[in-house]
N, C-alpha and C positions, 0 to 999 in steps of 0.2 A: 919364683916361689916366695922369696923373702919379701918382695913387694906385696904380693897377695896376702901374706900373713899380716903385714902392717895394715893393709887396706881392710882386711877382715876385722881386725881390732877396732879400726875407726868406724866401720859399719855398725858394730855393736854400740859404739858411742852414739851414732846417729839414731839408733832405735830409741835410746833414752831421750834424746832431744825431741823426737817426734811425740813420744809419750807424754811429755810435759804439756803438749797442746791438745792431744786427743783424749787423754783419760779424764781430766776434770769435767768436760762437758758431757761425757758419756752417761746416758740414762738421766740426763738433766734436760730441762727445756732449752732448746737451741733453735735459732733461726735457720730456715731452710730455703734455698733458692733452687728453682727448677730450671736446669740447663736444657731440658728437653724441648722447651717451647711447645710447638704443636705435635711433637713426636711423643714417644713414651716418656714417662716420668723419669727424670735423670737428676737426682738431688745432689746438691753440694752445700756444705756448711762452712761456718767460720773455722771450724776445727780442721777441715781439709786444707783450707788456704793458709791458716796459721802454721800448721805443721810443715807444709812444703816450704813456706818462707823461712822458717827456722832451720830446716835442713839445708836450704841453699846458703844461708849465712854461715852455717858451720862448715860446709864444704869450701866456700870461698875463703874462709879464714885459715883453713888447714892446707888446702890444695888449690891455690888461686889459678893455676894453669889448667885445671881440670874443667871439662865441660859438664853441663847438666841438661837433662831432658825431663820435664815433669808434666804431670797431667794438668795442673792448675795454672802454671806460669810459662809453659812452652819451652823453647830451646835457648840455650846459651852455650855457644861454641860447641855445637853437636859433632864437629869433625876433629875435636881434640884427640890426642893419643888415648887419654882416659876420660870416659864419660859416665857420670852417675845418672841412673834412670830411676825416677821417683814416682811412687803412687802413695801419697800420705795416708789415705784411707781407701783401700780397695774393699768394696762392699759397703758403700755409704747407706744403702737401703737397710742393711742389717744394723748398721751403726745407729740410725735414727729410730729403729725398731727396738733397740736395747738388746740385741742379740750379739753375743761375743764371738761372732764368726767373721767380723771385719779384720783386716790386717793392714799393716804398713809394709809396703814392698819397696825394697832397695836393691838395685842391681848396679854392678860396675862393668862397663864394656871396654874392651881393648880391641882396637882396629875393627870395630863394628860387631864384635862377638861378645856376648855376656860371659864373663869369667868368674863372677862372684855374685851370689844371690842370697837375699835375706827375706824371709817371710816371718813377720813378728806379730804376735797377738798379745799386746801388753796387759790387757785385763786379766788374761789367763797366765801371764808371765811366762810365755813361751816364745822363744826365738829360734827359728830354724835357719841355719846358715850353712852355705856350702860352696865349694868350687867343684870343678870337674873331677878332682881327685878324691874328695872326701866331703861328707856332710855330717852335721851334728845338730842336736837339740840342746839349747842352752837355757837353763832355768836357775834362778837365784837360789843359792844354798844347796844345790845338788850337783853331783858330778855330771859333766857333759855326757850325752848319750849319742853314740854313733848311729846314724840313720842308714837303714837298708830297706829297699823295696822287697816285697815278698814274692816268692815263686807262685805263679798262677798260670798253669799251662793252657787252660781253656776258658773261653768266655762263659761257659755254663757255670763256672765256679767264681766268676768275677763280681766284685762290687764296683759299680761305675758311678760317675757323678757329672752333672752339669749344673750351671747356675740356674737357668730357667729355659725349658724347652721352647717356650714361646718366642725366644730370641732367635731361633733358627728360621732360615728362609725355607722355601718349598722343598727343594731337594735335600737340604740339610735336615729338615724336620723328618723326612722319610728315612734318612740315614740314622738319625737318633732313634726313631721308632724300631728300626731293625736291630740296633744295638741293644736297646732296652729289652726287646723280646728275647735276645740271646743270652743276656746276663742274669745272674742270680739275684742281684739286689741293686737298686738305684737310689741315690740320695741327691736331693736338690737343694739349691739355695745356699751352698757353702762358700761360694765365691772362691777366693784364692786359698782359703783354708783347706779346700779339698786337695790342692797340690801338695800342701805340707803333709797331709795325711797319706798321700801316695808315697812321698819320700819316707814316711815313717812306717810303711808297710801295713797300712790300714785300708787303703783304697787301691784298686788295681788300674782303673782307667778314668781319665778325665777328658771329656770332649767339649770343646767350646768353639764359638765363632764370633767374629766381629771384634776381636781383641786388638788393642793398641800395644805399642812396644812396652809401655809401662805396666801393662796387664800381664805380660808373659816373660819379660826379660829375667826377672829374679828366679822364675821357676826352672829355667833350663839348667843352669849350673847346679842348683840345689838338687834336682831330681837326678841329673846325670851323676853327681857325686855319690848318690845313694844307690846307683846301679840301674836306674831307669832311663827312659828316653822322652824327650820333648821335641816334637817335630810338627810340620804342617800336615794337613789332611792328605795332600797329594804328594808332597816331597818333603825333604828335610827342612825346607825354607819355611820359617814361621812368619815371615813378613806379611803375608796376606791376612793373618789374624785368625785363620782356622787352625786351632791347636789340638793336637792329639798327644796326650801324655800317658805313658804306660809304664808299669813297674816291671813287667816281664816282657822281654822282646818277642816272645811267642805270641803274645796278645796283639802286638802291633800289626802283624801280618793278618790276623783274623779280623781286626777292626777295619783295616784298609780294604779288605774284601767287601765288607758291608758298605763302606763309603763309596764304592764304585769307582 
């Protein structure tokens, strides 16, 4: 725990490092490269790449024996004892549209398991940070706020979220439609910010597919520390990238029934 406390403090430093690259270009003209080629539009900007490069430098300077896995620059010692997982701008589409729903995701893994997670929205000056034992919201000039998911016993009372239903494949799309029909309210396009709101007790279920490690690693310890669950659609394994996050364990059983 003493190590995690020190790493958590360092993770908050990393949030500030990333913000120096992501905030100045936000809502300004910025060059966009489409990584999607002939597939769906998949933008990346100089802010994405500059932020990850800055994060990697900071980690190498402080913890040269640690590994790093990042969306923009790949793997460096991915089998080290401690591995940082980085998504400098999760929600680049929101970023280039001027919407403050993009986030910086930072996770720390130990023996292949995420043990520390950070979801930061620097424009709103919100940093959600957590381990499996506790999670909190950090804002400048304010006391830290403990994060707790909220009770929600039935889907009929639930607020659910996914980034874009068009990203689901055939059976996945049918599962989402069933979930949407069962829930009280659905919100779209929130990217990783939806997971932060689940940890904060504002959203009850997040369902996504096609996620990479850097898309979900930060959410698992953050949400578990707030009392929720982050697992795969079929089992606890998140590796396939089909992610089910729930604030109340009773919802997990109900959603799995809809997922078939």
